[in-house]
C-alpha positions as CSV (number, residue, x, y, z in Angstrom):
1,M,67.3,-18.0,-77.2
2,T,68.2,-20.7,-79.8
3,T,64.8,-22.3,-79.4
4,L,62.9,-19.1,-79.9
5,K,64.8,-18.4,-83.2
6,S,64.1,-21.9,-84.6
7,L,60.4,-21.6,-83.8
8,H,60.3,-18.3,-85.5
9,R,61.9,-19.6,-88.7
10,S,59.8,-22.7,-88.9
11,G,56.5,-21.0,-88.1
12,S,55.3,-24.0,-86.1
13,V,53.3,-23.6,-82.9
14,L,54.2,-25.2,-79.6
15,L,51.0,-27.2,-78.8
16,S,52.2,-28.9,-75.6
17,P,51.4,-26.9,-72.5
18,Q,54.2,-25.7,-70.3
19,K,54.7,-27.3,-66.9
20,R,53.6,-25.3,-63.9
21,R,56.4,-24.0,-61.8
22,R,56.4,-25.0,-58.2
23,I,55.6,-22.1,-55.9
24,S,57.9,-21.7,-53.1
25,G,56.6,-22.1,-49.6
26,Q,58.0,-18.7,-48.6
27,G,55.7,-16.8,-51.0
28,N,52.6,-18.7,-49.8
29,S,53.3,-18.0,-46.2
30,S,53.8,-14.3,-46.8
31,Q,50.5,-13.9,-48.6
32,A,48.3,-16.1,-46.3
33,K,46.9,-14.5,-43.1
34,T,47.2,-16.8,-40.1
35,P,44.6,-16.0,-37.4
36,P,46.0,-15.2,-34.0
37,S,45.8,-17.6,-31.2
38,S,43.4,-17.3,-28.2
39,K,46.2,-16.1,-26.0
40,Q,47.2,-13.4,-28.4
41,V,43.6,-12.2,-28.7
42,W,43.1,-12.2,-25.0
43,E,46.3,-10.2,-24.4
44,W,45.2,-7.7,-27.0
45,I,41.8,-7.4,-25.5
46,L,43.2,-6.2,-22.2
47,T,44.8,-3.2,-24.0
48,S,43.1,0.2,-24.4
49,A,42.8,-0.4,-28.2
50,T,39.8,-2.7,-27.8
51,V,37.3,0.0,-27.0
52,V,34.7,-0.6,-29.7
53,K,32.6,2.3,-31.0
54,C,29.0,1.1,-31.5
55,Y,25.3,1.9,-31.2
56,V,23.3,1.1,-28.2
57,R,21.4,-1.6,-30.1
58,D,24.8,-3.2,-30.9
59,A,25.7,-3.3,-27.3
60,I,22.4,-4.9,-26.4
61,A,22.7,-7.5,-29.2
62,M,26.3,-8.6,-28.3
63,S,26.7,-12.3,-27.6
64,Q,27.6,-13.8,-24.2
65,D,31.3,-14.5,-25.2
66,E,31.9,-10.8,-25.7
67,E,32.7,-11.1,-29.4
68,G,30.8,-8.6,-31.5
69,W,30.6,-9.5,-35.2
70,S,34.1,-10.4,-36.5
71,F,35.9,-8.0,-34.1
72,P,36.7,-9.1,-30.5
73,E,36.0,-6.5,-27.8
74,A,36.2,-6.0,-24.1
75,S,34.8,-2.4,-23.8
76,A,32.2,-0.5,-25.7
77,E,31.8,3.2,-26.3
78,I,28.4,4.9,-26.9
79,V,27.3,8.5,-27.2
80,G,23.7,9.4,-26.4
81,I,21.3,11.6,-24.6
82,V,20.6,11.1,-20.8
83,V,16.9,10.3,-20.4
84,G,17.1,9.2,-16.7
85,I,19.3,9.5,-13.7
86,Q,19.1,7.2,-10.6
87,A,21.5,8.3,-7.8
88,Y,22.3,5.8,-5.1
89,E,24.7,5.9,-2.2
90,K,27.5,4.1,-4.1
91,K,26.7,4.5,-7.7
92,I,24.7,6.5,-10.3
93,I,22.8,4.8,-13.1
94,Y,22.4,6.9,-16.3
95,S,19.8,5.8,-18.9
96,V,21.3,6.7,-22.3
97,D,19.4,6.9,-25.6
98,D,21.2,7.3,-28.9
99,G,18.2,6.8,-31.2
100,T,18.6,3.1,-31.7
101,S,17.7,1.9,-28.1
102,V,18.1,2.7,-24.4
103,I,20.6,1.2,-22.1
104,D,21.4,1.7,-18.4
105,C,25.0,2.7,-17.6
106,T,26.2,2.0,-14.1
107,H,28.9,4.3,-12.9
108,A,30.4,3.4,-9.4
109,F,32.4,5.7,-7.3
110,Q,35.3,5.1,-5.0
111,Q,34.0,4.7,-1.5
112,P,35.4,7.0,1.2
113,K,36.6,5.7,4.5
114,K,34.0,4.6,6.9
115,R,33.6,6.6,10.1
116,L,33.9,5.1,13.5
117,E,30.8,3.6,15.2
118,G,31.0,5.9,18.2
119,D,31.8,9.1,16.2
120,K,28.5,11.0,15.9
121,S,29.9,14.5,15.4
122,S,30.9,14.0,11.8
123,L,28.3,14.7,9.1
124,P,26.9,11.7,7.1
125,I,28.4,11.0,3.8
126,E,26.6,12.9,1.0
127,P,25.6,10.8,-2.1
128,P,27.5,11.3,-5.3
129,K,26.4,14.1,-7.6
130,P,25.6,13.3,-11.3
131,I,28.1,14.8,-13.8
132,A,25.3,15.3,-16.4
133,R,21.6,16.2,-16.2
134,I,18.6,14.9,-18.1
135,G,18.7,16.1,-21.7
136,G,22.5,16.3,-21.9
137,V,24.8,14.3,-24.1
138,V,27.3,11.9,-22.5
139,D,30.1,9.7,-23.8
140,V,30.2,6.4,-21.9
141,V,33.0,3.8,-22.1
142,G,32.6,0.5,-20.2
143,R,32.0,-3.2,-20.3
144,V,28.7,-4.8,-21.5
145,R,27.4,-7.2,-18.9
146,P,24.1,-9.1,-18.4
147,Q,22.1,-8.1,-15.4
148,H,18.6,-9.3,-14.4
149,G,17.9,-10.6,-17.9
150,I,18.9,-7.3,-19.7
151,R,22.2,-5.8,-20.9
152,V,23.8,-3.0,-19.0
153,I,27.1,-1.1,-19.3
154,V,29.4,-1.1,-16.3
155,A,30.9,2.3,-17.1
156,D,34.6,3.0,-16.6
157,A,34.2,6.6,-17.6
158,V,31.2,8.9,-18.1
159,V,32.2,12.3,-19.7
160,P,29.8,15.1,-20.8
161,S,29.8,15.5,-24.5
162,S,28.0,17.5,-27.3
163,F,25.6,16.9,-30.1
164,E,28.4,17.4,-32.6
165,R,30.4,14.6,-30.9
166,Q,27.3,12.4,-31.1
167,L,27.0,13.0,-34.9
168,N,30.7,12.2,-35.4
169,H,30.3,9.0,-33.4
170,W,27.4,8.0,-35.6
171,K,29.5,8.5,-38.7
172,S,32.4,6.5,-37.3
173,V,30.2,3.6,-36.2
174,R,28.5,3.4,-39.6
175,N,31.8,3.4,-41.4
176,L,33.1,0.7,-39.0
177,H,30.1,-1.5,-39.7
178,K,30.9,-1.4,-43.5
179,T,34.7,-1.8,-43.3
180,C,35.5,-3.8,-40.1
181,Y,32.6,-5.3,-38.2
182,S,31.0,-7.1,-41.2
183,C,34.2,-8.6,-42.7
184,T,34.2,-12.3,-43.6
185,E,38.0,-12.6,-43.3
186,P,39.6,-13.9,-40.1
187,F,40.5,-11.3,-37.6
188,V,44.1,-10.0,-37.5
189,I,45.5,-8.1,-34.6
190,P,46.3,-4.6,-35.9
191,V,49.9,-3.4,-35.6
192,A,50.3,-0.7,-33.1
193,S,51.6,2.4,-34.8
194,I,54.5,4.2,-33.1
195,P,53.6,7.8,-32.6
196,S,56.0,10.2,-34.3
197,V,57.8,12.6,-32.0
198,P,56.8,16.1,-33.0
199,E,59.6,18.5,-33.8
200,T,60.3,21.4,-31.5
201,P,58.2,24.3,-32.7
202,R,60.3,27.1,-34.2
203,K,59.4,30.7,-34.5
204,V,58.8,31.8,-38.1
205,P,61.2,34.6,-38.9
206,G,59.4,37.7,-40.0
207,P,59.9,41.5,-40.2
208,A,60.8,43.1,-36.9
209,K,58.4,46.0,-37.3
210,E,55.2,45.3,-39.2
211,D,51.7,46.4,-38.7
212,C,49.5,43.6,-37.4
213,T,46.6,44.8,-39.4
214,S,48.4,44.6,-42.8
215,P,46.5,42.6,-45.4
216,S,49.4,40.2,-46.0
217,V,49.6,39.2,-42.4
218,A,45.9,38.9,-42.1
219,S,45.6,36.6,-45.2
220,Q,48.5,34.5,-43.9
221,T,46.9,34.1,-40.5
222,T,43.5,33.2,-42.1
223,T,45.0,30.4,-44.2
224,A,47.2,29.0,-41.5
225,T,44.5,28.8,-38.8
226,S,42.2,25.8,-39.0
227,P,38.6,26.3,-38.0
228,V,37.8,24.9,-34.6
229,A,34.2,23.9,-33.8
230,I,33.2,25.3,-30.4
231,S,30.3,23.6,-28.6
232,P,27.9,25.7,-26.6
233,V,29.0,25.9,-23.0
234,K,26.2,25.4,-20.5
235,S,26.1,27.6,-17.5
236,K,26.5,26.0,-14.1
237,F,23.8,28.3,-12.7
238,E,21.1,26.8,-14.9
239,P,18.4,24.9,-12.8
240,Q,19.2,21.2,-12.6
241,S,17.4,18.3,-11.1
242,P,18.3,18.0,-7.5
243,T,20.2,15.1,-6.0
244,K,17.8,12.7,-4.3
245,L,18.5,11.7,-0.7
246,R,17.2,8.6,1.0
247,H,13.6,9.0,2.2
248,P,13.5,9.6,6.0
249,S,11.3,6.6,6.5
250,R,14.1,4.3,5.2
251,L,17.0,5.7,7.1
252,R,18.9,3.3,9.4
253,S,19.1,3.9,13.1
254,Y,22.8,5.0,13.0
255,N,21.9,7.7,10.5
256,L,19.2,9.3,12.7
257,T,21.5,12.0,14.2
258,D,21.2,15.7,14.6
259,A,23.8,16.4,11.9
260,A,21.8,14.3,9.4
261,F,18.6,16.2,10.3
262,R,20.4,19.5,9.7
263,L,21.6,18.2,6.3
264,Y,18.0,17.2,5.4
265,I,16.7,20.7,6.4
266,K,19.3,22.3,4.2
267,H,18.6,20.0,1.3
268,Y,14.9,20.8,1.5
269,I,15.4,24.6,1.7
270,N,17.8,24.6,-1.2
271,N,15.8,22.3,-3.6
272,A,12.1,22.6,-2.5
273,P,9.8,23.1,-5.5
274,Q,8.3,26.5,-6.0
275,G,4.7,26.9,-5.2
276,P,2.2,29.0,-7.0
277,T,3.7,32.5,-7.5
278,A,2.0,35.8,-7.1
279,S,1.4,38.3,-9.9
280,D,4.2,38.7,-12.4
281,S,3.9,42.5,-12.0
282,D,5.5,42.4,-8.6
283,S,8.7,44.4,-8.7
284,D,12.0,43.9,-6.8
285,D,11.9,47.4,-5.3
286,N,10.5,46.4,-1.9
287,I,12.4,43.2,-1.3
288,Y,15.4,44.6,0.5
289,M,13.6,47.6,2.1
290,P,13.2,47.3,5.9
291,I,9.7,46.2,6.7
292,R,10.1,46.3,10.5
293,Q,12.7,46.5,13.3
294,Y,12.6,43.1,14.9
295,T,14.6,40.8,17.1
296,S,15.6,37.3,16.0
297,H,13.8,34.9,18.3
298,I,16.3,32.1,17.6
299,L,19.6,33.9,17.7
300,D,18.5,36.5,20.3
301,T,20.2,39.3,18.4
302,T,18.8,42.5,17.1
303,I,18.9,42.7,13.3
304,C,20.0,46.2,12.2
305,K,18.5,46.6,8.8
306,Q,19.9,49.0,6.2
307,D,18.0,50.6,3.4
308,Y,18.7,48.8,0.1
309,K,17.7,50.7,-3.0
310,I,17.4,48.5,-6.0
311,L,18.6,50.1,-9.2
312,T,16.0,50.3,-11.9
313,S,18.5,49.2,-14.4
314,T,19.1,45.8,-12.8
315,P,18.6,43.2,-15.5
316,K,16.1,40.4,-14.9
317,T,17.8,37.2,-13.9
318,R,16.8,33.6,-14.6
319,S,14.9,33.2,-11.4
320,S,13.8,36.6,-10.1
321,A,14.0,37.0,-6.4
322,S,10.5,38.5,-6.3
323,T,9.0,35.1,-7.1
324,S,10.9,33.4,-4.2
325,E,9.1,32.7,-1.0
326,G,10.8,32.3,2.4
327,F,10.6,29.3,4.7
328,T,9.3,29.7,8.2
329,L,9.7,27.5,11.2
330,S,6.0,26.6,11.2
331,Y,6.2,25.8,7.5
332,L,9.1,23.4,7.9
333,R,7.5,21.7,10.8
334,R,4.5,20.9,8.7
335,V,6.4,19.2,5.9
336,P,5.6,15.5,6.3
337,E,9.0,14.1,5.4
338,L,10.9,16.5,7.8
339,S,8.3,16.0,10.6
340,L,8.8,12.2,10.2
341,M,12.5,12.5,10.4
342,A,12.4,14.8,13.4
343,K,10.2,12.3,15.2
344,R,12.5,9.4,14.4
345,V,15.6,11.4,15.5
346,V,14.0,12.3,18.8
347,K,12.9,8.7,19.5
348,Q,16.3,7.4,18.6
349,R,17.9,9.8,21.0
350,A,15.5,8.7,23.7
351,R,16.4,5.1,23.1
352,E,20.1,5.9,23.3
353,E,19.6,7.9,26.6
354,K,17.6,5.0,28.0
355,K,20.3,2.5,27.2
356,L,22.9,4.7,28.7
357,R,20.9,5.1,31.9
358,E,20.4,1.4,32.2
359,T,24.1,0.8,31.9
360,T,25.0,3.5,34.4
361,S,22.3,2.4,36.8
362,Q,23.6,-1.2,36.8
363,S,27.1,0.0,37.6
364,T,26.0,2.5,40.4
365,S,23.5,0.1,42.0
366,K,26.4,-2.2,43.0
367,S,28.4,0.6,44.6
368,S,25.7,2.7,46.3
369,S,22.4,1.9,48.0
370,K,20.6,5.1,46.9
371,R,17.1,5.0,45.5
372,P,17.2,5.1,41.7
373,V,15.7,8.2,40.1
374,K,12.4,7.6,38.3
375,H,12.5,9.0,34.7
376,V,9.4,10.2,33.0
377,K,8.4,8.4,29.8
378,L,8.4,10.4,26.6
379,D,4.7,11.3,26.0
380,R,3.1,13.0,23.0
381,A,3.6,16.5,24.4
382,G,7.2,15.9,25.3
383,L,7.8,14.5,21.8
384,A,6.3,17.6,20.2
385,S,8.4,20.0,22.3
386,K,11.6,18.0,21.5
387,K,10.8,18.1,17.8
388,K,10.3,21.8,17.9
389,R,13.7,22.3,19.7
390,L,15.3,20.1,17.1
391,F,14.0,22.3,14.3
392,Q,15.1,25.4,16.1
393,W,18.6,24.0,16.6
394,A,18.9,23.1,12.9
395,I,17.8,26.5,11.7
396,C,20.2,28.2,14.2
397,E,23.1,26.1,13.0
398,L,22.3,26.8,9.3
399,L,22.2,30.5,10.1
400,R,25.6,30.4,11.8
401,D,27.1,28.4,8.9
402,G,25.9,31.0,6.4
403,S,23.8,28.4,4.6
404,I,20.6,30.5,5.0
405,V,19.8,34.2,5.7
406,L,16.8,36.1,7.1
407,W,14.2,37.0,4.5
408,D,11.8,40.0,4.4
409,G,10.0,38.9,1.2
410,P,6.9,36.8,0.8
411,K,6.6,33.7,2.9
412,R,5.4,30.2,2.1
413,S,2.0,29.3,3.6
414,Y,1.0,25.7,4.6
415,S,-2.7,24.9,5.2
416,G,-5.0,22.0,4.7
417,E,-6.0,23.2,1.2
418,T,-2.4,23.6,0.0
419,S,-0.9,20.5,1.6
420,R,-1.1,18.5,-1.6
421,V,1.4,20.9,-3.1
422,H,4.1,18.9,-1.3
423,G,3.4,15.9,-3.6
424,D,6.0,17.5,-5.9
425,A,8.6,17.3,-3.2
426,S,8.9,13.6,-4.0
427,V,11.7,14.6,-6.5
428,L,13.9,15.3,-3.4
429,W,13.7,11.8,-1.9
430,K,14.4,8.4,-3.4
431,D,13.1,5.0,-2.6
432,S,15.3,2.1,-3.8
433,S,12.4,-0.2,-4.4
434,T,10.5,2.1,-6.8
435,M,13.3,4.2,-8.5
436,T,12.2,5.6,-11.8
437,A,13.8,7.9,-14.3
438,T,11.0,10.4,-14.4
439,N,9.6,12.8,-11.7
440,E,6.8,10.5,-10.8
441,S,5.9,9.8,-7.2
442,L,8.5,7.6,-5.5
443,F,6.3,6.2,-2.7
444,S,4.0,3.3,-2.4
445,S,0.5,3.5,-1.0
446,T,1.8,2.5,2.5
447,D,4.4,5.3,2.4
448,I,1.8,7.8,1.4
449,S,-0.6,6.7,4.2
450,K,2.3,6.9,6.7
451,L,3.1,10.4,5.6
452,S,-0.5,11.5,5.7
453,S,-0.8,10.2,9.3
454,V,2.3,12.0,10.3
455,A,0.9,15.2,8.7
456,D,-2.4,14.8,10.5
457,E,-0.5,14.3,13.8
458,S,1.6,17.4,13.1
459,E,-1.4,19.5,12.3
460,S,-3.1,18.5,15.6
461,E,-0.1,19.3,17.8
462,L,1.0,22.5,16.1
463,S,-0.5,25.9,16.8
464,E,-1.4,28.6,14.2
465,P,1.6,30.3,12.6
466,D,2.5,33.8,13.8
467,P,2.0,36.3,11.0
468,E,5.2,38.1,12.2
469,E,7.2,34.9,12.1
470,E,10.7,35.1,10.7
471,A,11.4,33.6,7.3
472,Y,14.7,32.2,5.8
473,M,16.1,31.8,2.4
474,P,19.2,29.8,1.1
475,T,22.3,31.9,0.3
476,K,22.0,31.4,-3.5
477,P,23.5,33.9,-6.0
478,E,20.0,35.0,-7.0
479,I,19.4,36.2,-3.5
480,L,22.8,37.8,-2.9
481,A,23.1,39.5,-6.3
482,A,21.0,42.6,-5.4
483,P,22.7,43.5,-2.1
484,I,26.2,42.8,-3.6
485,K,25.5,45.1,-6.5
486,N,24.3,47.9,-4.1
487,A,27.5,47.3,-2.1
488,L,29.6,47.8,-5.3
489,V,27.7,51.0,-6.0
490,E,28.2,52.3,-2.5
491,L,31.9,51.4,-2.4
492,A,32.4,53.3,-5.7
493,L,30.9,56.5,-4.2
494,V,33.4,56.9,-1.4
495,P,34.6,60.4,-0.5
496,K,37.5,61.9,-2.4
497,R,39.7,62.0,0.8
498,Q,39.3,58.2,1.1
499,M,40.1,57.7,-2.5
500,A,43.4,59.6,-2.0
501,R,44.4,57.1,0.6
502,R,44.2,54.2,-1.8
503,T,47.4,52.9,-3.2
504,E,45.7,51.6,-6.4
505,L,44.0,54.1,-8.7
506,M,42.4,51.6,-11.0
507,G,39.1,51.5,-9.0
508,G,36.9,48.6,-8.3
509,S,36.3,46.7,-5.1
510,S,37.8,43.4,-3.9
511,K,35.9,40.5,-2.4
512,E,37.2,41.3,1.1
513,E,35.9,44.9,0.8
514,I,32.5,43.7,-0.4
515,L,32.2,41.2,2.4
516,G,33.2,43.8,5.0
517,H,30.7,46.2,3.7
518,L,27.9,43.6,3.8
519,R,28.7,42.4,7.3
520,R,27.9,45.9,8.6
521,D,24.3,44.6,8.4
522,D,23.7,41.8,10.8
523,R,21.6,40.1,8.2
524,W,24.7,39.1,6.2
525,H,27.0,38.6,9.2
526,F,27.5,34.9,8.7
527,I,28.0,34.7,5.0
528,G,31.5,33.8,3.8
529,E,33.9,34.8,1.0
530,W,32.8,31.7,-1.0
531,N,29.3,33.1,-1.2
532,I,30.7,36.4,-2.6
533,T,32.9,34.5,-5.1
534,E,29.9,32.4,-6.4
535,T,27.6,35.4,-6.6
536,L,30.2,37.5,-8.5
537,E,30.5,34.7,-11.1
538,Y,26.7,34.7,-11.4
539,M,26.6,38.5,-11.8
540,D,29.3,38.4,-14.4
541,E,27.3,35.9,-16.4
542,E,24.2,38.0,-16.0
543,H,26.0,41.2,-17.0
544,M,25.3,42.7,-13.5
545,A,29.0,43.2,-12.7
546,W,32.4,42.6,-14.3
547,C,36.0,42.2,-13.2
548,I,38.3,45.0,-14.4
549,G,41.4,43.1,-13.4
550,N,43.5,42.4,-10.3
551,D,40.4,40.8,-8.8
552,K,38.6,44.1,-8.6
553,W,34.9,44.3,-9.4
554,I,32.5,47.1,-10.4
555,A,28.8,47.1,-11.0
556,T,27.4,47.6,-14.5
557,Q,25.1,50.6,-15.0
C-alpha cells in the first residue's frame, strides 16, 4: 500500500516487468486431461455403454483394431431397412440398408437339444423364423467382424423398428460425428451418471365431485399430457415371405423320415404360390354349398355336409377364398420336389429294412437251419405304389391333426403345359450354395435337370387324375372365417326357450360353443380351439366379428 501511494505522488511509471509467479503443480494437474490406460479402456469397452450409434458405411470402414475415429467401441448399432433374408438351420442373415451402404447381420439362435439317434418318432427341428420381413425396419446391435474379405455384424439383438426410429437414429449419428467422433482431443472415459430414484407418485388432490367434461379439467389434462408418437402397427395376418426349408435333394439320410415328409407336405400346402386365378367376378356364394354327397377315400368316413349360406354383407378380406384352389393327391404327387423327397424316403426305408433283415438273418442262421426267405427287390412299380401310400399317409395325418380340411371349391390342375408354373415354388426351398436375397431361382442347372427327370418319371408312372378327386386346403383364417361367421349367426338365432336356460343374458357365443357347432359337420371335426382363436382375431381385424366382453363373440351385420 505504501508503494502504491509513493508511485501516485511521484507520477513515475514502473518500467521493469514484474516477475511471473510460479504456478502450483496442483492447478496444472487439475486442468490437464490424462488419457486412460489400455486396461481402463478395455474394462470400459466390456460395459454396455460402448454401443456406438453409426451408419452402415461407418461400420464397414472401421479399422481392424476396433477403434472407430477417436472413440473406442466394441459393439455398433445401426437402423435400416431389410433388403434380404437368408434363413439357415442355426442362424438368420439379414441384409440391412440404411441409405449409406448395405451390410449383412448374422443373428444366431440358441440350439435346442439334439435328439437321440434311434429316436425317429419325433419331428425334425424346424428352422428359426425371421422376426422381420423384407421391407421392414430393424434395429441391430452387434460386433463388427471381418468375414471372407467383407465386414459383417455378428448381431447380439435384432429388434423390429419404425421409420421414425430410423430418422432419430440418423440425427443422433450426425450429431455424434460433429461432437464426439471427430474430436482431436484424447479420449476420456465418461463418468457414469447415477440414475436418480423417482419419487413415489402422489395423487393430486382435487374436488370430490366434478364433471370430467368441464373446460378447466380438459385444459389441465391437455397441457399435462405430452404427445406420444404412435408408429403404425402391422398386422400379423399380412402375407409374408415363407420360411425356406432345405431342398429335398440336399437332405441327409437321417432326415429322410415319414415325419419329415409330412412336414414338407404341410409346408408346401401352406405356402405354395398361387397359380393363375379365374375371373374376378366369381362370388363366394357357392364355396360352402354342398356340391355332392361323397365318401372320403382316405379316412373312409362319410362327410355329412351342411348348407352354408354366405351373407351378402360379408366384407371382402385380403385374400378372398374364392381365388383359392385346393390341393389334390394327384397334384401333390406331380410336384417335383415332393416326388423327389417321397422317392428318397421310400428308398431310405428300404435300405433300413434290408440292413435289419441282414442283422436278423445272421443271428437266426446260427440257431436254426431253416431256409432263408427270399425277398423281392424294390422295382419301379413297387416304388411308385409305396410313394403313393406315403402321400396318402401324410394327407391322412394332416387331416387328423387339423392342419388341412376338405375343400369343395376349385382345384389346382397340373399338366405338361402348366408344369413350369412350379418354377415359382423355388421360394419355398433353399440351397446353401446359391443363397440369394431375392426370389430368384435357387437351383443350379444340375438340380433343374434332376427335378425335370423326376417330373418326367412321375408323369410316366401316374395315371390321369379323377375329376371327382378330393381336394384339401390349409386351415387358415381366410378359409375358416365364413363358416365361423355363419356359426355365430346360427347360434344367435336359438329359440327363446333355450335362451331362458342361459345363465348369462349378455349374448354372444364362446369359442367352445363355436367349436361344438362346427364339429357337427364332419368336415370341421378335426379342427381345434387354436384355429377358432386365430380366426376370431382375424375376423376382428377385418370387422367381421367383435368381442362384446367375457370372451363372447358376435358377428357384425
